N, C-alpha and C positions, 0 to 999 in steps of 0.2 A: 367693432366686433370682429371684422375680418383680420385686423392687425393682431388682436388677441389670440385668435385661432392659429395664425401663422407663428406667433411666439410660442404657443404650447407645442405645436408640431416640431419646431426647431429644438425646443428643450428636450422633448422625448428623443428625437434623433441624436442629439448630443450625448444624452445618457447612454444610449445604445452603442454609440461609437466608442465612448470611453470604456464601457464595460466589456467590449469584445476581447481585448487582450487578457482580461481576467479569466474568462471562460476558456480561452485558448491554452492557458497555463496548465489546465487540468485535462488536456487531451490524452488520448490513448494511442496516438500515432506511433510512438516508439515501442510499444508493447505488442507482443504477438497474442492478441486476445483470443485466438482460436486454439492456442496451446496451453495446456494445463500441466504443470510440472510439480511433482512431489518429491522432496529430498529429505533424507534424514541427516542431521548434522549436529554440530556443536557450536553454541553461541560464542562469538568472539567480541561482540559489542552490541549495546542497545542504546541508541541515541534518542532521548525523549526531548524533542525540541521543535520549535516552529521553523519553517512552515510545514515540515514533514518529519515524522519519526522514522528511524531506520533501524532495522535488525540486520546485523552482520553475523554470518555463520560460515563455518567450514563444512563442506559436503563433498563427497566423492562423486565425480561425474561418470558417464558411461565408459570412459577409457581407463578408469581407475585413478585418475588424477584428482587430488584434493584441491578444490577451488574455494576461495573466500567470496561468498555471495553477499550482496548488499540489496536488501529489499525494502521498499518504502510502504508506509501507510500514511494516513492523514495526520493532522496536527493533534497535540495532546488533548485539547478540549474535546474534539470529536471522539478520540480513542477512549477517553475516560467514560464517555456516555455508552461505549460498547463493552465496558468491563476491563479495559486495559489500564495499566498503571506504570509509573516510573520504575517500579520494582517487579514488573512482570517477568523479566529475564535477568539472569546473572551469567557472567562469563563462565563457561564450562557446562551450562545446561544442555542436555541432549533434547533436541526438538525435531519435530517433523513438520516441514514447511510446505504448504501448497501455494504456488505462485504462478503468475503469468510472466514469462521471461521477456527481455527485450529482443527485438528481431535480429540484431546483429551478432547474437551468440555470446555476448559478454555476460559474466555472472552477476547480472543486475535484473531486478524484476519488481513487480507489484505484488505484495503479499496479499493472499486471499484468506487463508486460515493457517494457524499454527497449533500443533498439539504440544502441550507442555510436559515436563517430566512426570507430573502427577496424573497424566492422562486427560486432563481437561483441555478444552479447545477454545481458542480465542479466534474470533472472526473479524476481519477488517471492515466488513459491511454490516455489522450489527451482531446481536447475540447469535452464537452458533446453533444450528438446528440440533435437536437431541440425537439424531441419527449420525451426525458427523463423528468419525473416529479415525484413529491413526491406521494407516495401511499395515497389514500383517505381514 
């Protein structure tokens, strides 16, 4: 009986040790989670692929310089459940993107919401609340 209990404890410990790197992959350490940035820009690429989808767009920063941003969301399966599609964006679309930027100032971030040319909003964390709208 004692040997069986030790075996179960070791098995549970092994599963936890093996799964730790998986949860670390989705950490937020590189993102400035206290900063919320909203940019108006033009889509340059939409990558619908595993393990993450990426929206790339050109937007002017506070100095007047146009920068090409790359923002990530989850995988296609998760994003489909949230109303996103391979055809959600096309090159040239005017979008308003809300994101959490990386801490080092590079034009990279984690997408939170995006307002499409037709005024509808897609949310990276599920259906967008009815009150969400593009900044005026």
